[in-house]
C-alpha positions in Angstrom: 0.0 0.0 0.0 1.1 3.6 -0.5 2.5 5.8 2.2 -0.1 6.9 4.7 -2.7 4.3 3.8 -4.3 2.9 6.9 -6.8 0.1 7.7 -9.4 2.8 8.5 -8.9 4.5 5.2 -9.4 1.2 3.3 -12.5 0.3 5.3 -14.0 3.7 4.5 -13.4 3.1 0.7 -14.8 -0.4 0.9 -17.9 0.9 2.6 -18.4 3.5 0.0 -18.1 0.9 -2.8 -20.4 -1.6 -1.2 -23.1 0.8 -0.2 -22.9 2.4 -3.6 -24.2 -0.8 -5.3 -27.6 -0.4 -3.6 -27.5 -4.1 -2.4 -25.6 -3.4 0.9 -26.6 -1.3 3.9 -24.0 -0.3 6.5 -25.2 -1.4 9.9 -22.3 -0.5 12.2 -18.6 0.3 12.4 -16.3 -2.5 13.9 -13.2 -0.3 14.3 -10.6 -1.7 16.6 -12.1 -5.1 16.6 -9.9 -7.7 18.4 -9.8 -11.1 16.9 -7.1 -13.1 18.8 -4.0 -10.9 19.1 -4.9 -8.9 16.0 -6.8 -5.6 15.8 -8.8 -4.8 12.7 -10.8 -2.0 11.3 -14.2 -3.3 10.2 -17.8 -2.7 9.2 -21.0 -4.8 9.3 -23.6 -4.8 6.5 -26.9 -6.3 5.6 -26.9 -7.4 2.0 -29.0 -9.1 -0.6 -27.2 -11.8 -2.5 -29.0 -13.9 -5.1 -32.3 -12.7 -3.6 -31.3 -13.8 0.0 -30.8 -11.5 2.9 -27.4 -12.1 4.5 -25.1 -10.4 6.9 -21.6 -9.5 5.9 -18.6 -8.4 8.1 -15.5 -6.9 6.5 -12.2 -6.7 8.5 -9.0 -4.9 7.3 -5.6 -5.1 8.9 -2.3 -3.5 7.8 0.8 -5.6 8.1 4.3 -4.6 6.9 2.8 -2.1 4.4 0.4 -4.6 3.0 -3.4 -4.8 3.6 -5.4 -7.9 4.2 -9.2 -7.6 3.8 -11.3 -10.5 5.1 -14.9 -10.8 4.4 -17.4 -13.0 6.3 -20.8 -13.7 4.9 -23.3 -15.5 7.1 -27.0 -15.9 8.0 -27.0 -16.3 11.8 -25.1 -14.8 14.7 -23.9 -18.3 15.6 -22.2 -18.7 12.2 -20.6 -15.3 12.7 -19.2 -16.4 16.1 -17.8 -19.6 14.5 -16.1 -17.7 11.7 -14.7 -15.1 14.1 -13.4 -17.9 16.3 -11.5 -19.3 13.3 -10.1 -15.8 12.5 -8.9 -15.4 16.2 -6.3 -18.1 15.5 -4.6 -16.1 12.8 -1.0 -15.3 13.4 1.3 -13.3 11.1 4.9 -14.3 10.6 7.8 -12.7 8.8 
């Protein structure tokens, strides 16, 4: 990523793109979300995909001048908890 690019800047741009399609509605900010030992910028959306209402969470983290964007799409809060539990095991190495 370019100099000065932050996870928050990337999440703002992704929110703009997703809500601009008319199929995603921003529900809340998830900034400073902790998953395991990592802190992410994030956002939660309601979306319509193939005619079905789904929930979507997007997480962004910056590591060594690179961005990693992770999207979780799910139907239930239990599914979200399971996906986030898996993400909490992420560790970044050299």
